[in-house]
Each structure stands twice: as C-alpha cells, then as structure tokens.
C-alpha positions as CSV (number, residue, x, y, z in Angstrom):
1,M,0.0,0.0,0.1
2,R,1.4,3.3,-1.0
3,K,1.5,6.3,1.5
4,I,-0.1,9.5,0.4
5,T,2.1,12.4,1.4
6,D,0.7,15.2,-0.6
7,K,-3.0,15.2,0.4
8,I,-5.8,17.6,0.5
9,D,-7.0,18.5,3.9
10,G,-10.4,17.0,4.5
11,G,-11.5,20.0,6.6
12,A,-10.8,22.3,3.7
13,I,-13.0,20.1,1.5
14,R,-15.9,20.3,4.1
15,L,-15.5,24.1,4.4
16,L,-15.6,24.6,0.6
17,R,-18.6,22.2,0.3
18,K,-20.6,24.1,3.0
19,Q,-19.6,27.5,1.7
20,N,-21.1,26.5,-1.7
21,G,-24.3,25.0,-0.3
22,I,-23.6,21.4,-1.4
23,T,-24.5,18.5,0.8
24,L,-22.4,15.4,1.5
25,T,-24.7,13.3,-0.6
26,E,-24.7,15.8,-3.5
27,L,-20.9,15.9,-3.7
28,G,-20.7,12.2,-3.0
29,N,-22.9,11.4,-5.9
30,A,-20.7,13.5,-8.2
31,L,-17.5,12.1,-6.7
32,T,-18.1,8.3,-6.6
33,T,-20.0,5.6,-8.4
34,N,-21.1,4.0,-5.0
35,K,-24.8,5.0,-5.3
36,N,-25.8,3.0,-2.2
37,N,-23.9,5.2,0.3
38,P,-22.2,8.1,-1.7
39,H,-21.7,10.4,1.3
40,S,-19.8,7.7,3.3
41,Y,-16.6,7.9,1.3
42,L,-16.6,11.7,1.4
43,S,-17.3,11.8,5.0
44,M,-14.3,9.7,5.7
45,I,-12.2,12.1,3.7
46,E,-13.6,15.2,5.4
47,T,-13.0,13.7,8.9
48,G,-9.5,12.6,8.1
49,K,-10.2,8.9,8.3
50,R,-9.3,8.5,4.6
51,P,-6.8,10.6,2.7
52,F,-7.4,12.3,-0.6
53,S,-4.4,12.7,-2.8
54,R,-3.5,16.1,-4.2
55,E,-2.9,14.3,-7.6
56,N,-6.7,13.7,-7.8
57,E,-7.5,17.3,-7.2
58,A,-8.9,17.7,-10.8
59,V,-11.4,14.9,-10.0
60,L,-12.5,16.7,-6.9
61,I,-12.9,20.0,-8.6
62,A,-15.0,18.3,-11.4
63,A,-17.2,16.8,-8.8
64,F,-17.7,20.2,-7.1
65,K,-18.6,21.8,-10.3
66,K,-21.0,19.0,-11.3
67,A,-22.8,19.0,-7.9
68,Y,-23.0,22.8,-7.9
69,F,-24.4,22.9,-11.4
70,D,-26.9,20.0,-10.8
71,K,-28.2,21.9,-7.7
72,F,-28.2,25.6,-8.8
73,K,-28.0,25.4,-12.6
74,K,-25.0,27.8,-12.5
75,E,-21.3,27.3,-13.1
76,L,-19.0,27.2,-10.1
77,K,-15.8,29.0,-10.6
78,L,-13.2,26.8,-8.9
79,D,-9.6,26.0,-9.9
80,K,-8.0,24.9,-6.7
81,V,-8.9,23.2,-3.5
C-alpha cells in the first residue's frame, strides 16, 4: 500500500462544500459511483479517516462543479482546493 504524502485537507473540502451550499450526498454522488452510500466515502475524507491525494484534485474540482451545477444550474468557478 502506498502512502499518500501530498494530500488535500479534509476540513478544507468540508468548508468549501458548505460555503457553496452542497450536501455530502450531492458531492458524494458527483465524486463516486457508489450510489448505495455516496456520502460515506466523502465523510471519511472530510473527517481525516481517509486521505485524498493532491494528484486527484482535478477529479474533486470536477465533482464540485457537477454537484453545484446540478443543484443551482450555474457554473461554479473553482480551480483549486
């Protein structure tokens, strides 16, 4: 198992999600294909129980933009987490 040294802080993800009015489930649906419990994976990341690699930042940004657009029908301007 490889160790992730350059990771995105889960608290920063949570703050960004809340500031943009997106729920755990909404972002979870956009981030993962696990439709049975989409918020579980994201919750583990936000609480620091699971790391999220900086190299996957583009995936996270795309998920934020999709969740925001699906909810508000507006584009979210975001290029860094």
